[in-house]
C-alpha positions, 0 to 999 in steps of 0.5 A: 477472495476479497469478500472475506474482510477479516484479514484486510488491513486498511490505513487511511490518511487525510489532510488537515482539511479532511481531504484525501491523502493516502489509502493503504490496503493489505491482504494476507493470503497464505504466506503472502501479503498483498499491499495496494496503495494510492497516495500523495507523492508530492508536488500535487502528484498521486502515485500507486504501489502494488506488491506481493510480499513475504518473509523468508526463513531468515525473516527477510522481505522477498517478493514483487513490486509494481508502481501500478495498481492495475497493470497486471505486470510485476516490474521489480523483484526484491533481492534484499532489504538491508537497514542502513543505521547511519541513514536510518532507512532501508535499502531495497535491492531489486532487479527489473522483472517485467513479467506478467502476473499469474492469474491468481495475482492478477485476480487479487490485484483487480479485487484489491484495486476495486476494494479501494473504490469503497473509500475513494473516487479514483480513475474511472468510477462506474458509480459516477461515470466520471474519470478522476485524475486525482483521488477524492475521498468518498463520504464514508463512515470513519467510525469503522476505524480507530483514529491514530493519536495526534494525527488525521490518520485512521486504521482498522483493527486488522491493520498491522506493521508488517512490511512497513519497512518498505515505506522508509526505503530508497524505493518508496515514492509516496510521502506517507511513511512509518518512521517508527519502524526503524526503532525495531532495527536500532 
């Protein structure tokens, strides 16, 4: 499934010294968008995020979330996502779910988790036969990306703003977010 690069959105954020900060990958499959993130969450800690999302008929986000890119288990189900104009953030209502993913979701999770290895050394890396506690950017060709103005952030042409509301929600634990999304709701 992941061999088809035509609909894989990639967003890469680097620190000022060009070291790794955050990598986000989105893949559309049917009505669902799978979202894998490895990124800085503050205090020298890196976190993970994996989700299966879609918009329902009322254009509300529904789906499942996990704070692990390799667990094979959904931890939360999205019940609703409301925009709080006063706080200028999204309030994500979830319920504990803790169910194993079906075979398709597990396969996609594994493929997407392996796809990140194209860009970073992380966890156990077969190429170097090492464990990496913190992700390290590989020597990659950044010319495949568009550089975002006035930043050290890059995205490929398939990257889009769909589902980025999560990055400015009460649920999001990573430091990279997309606050410009709120202007669609003000």
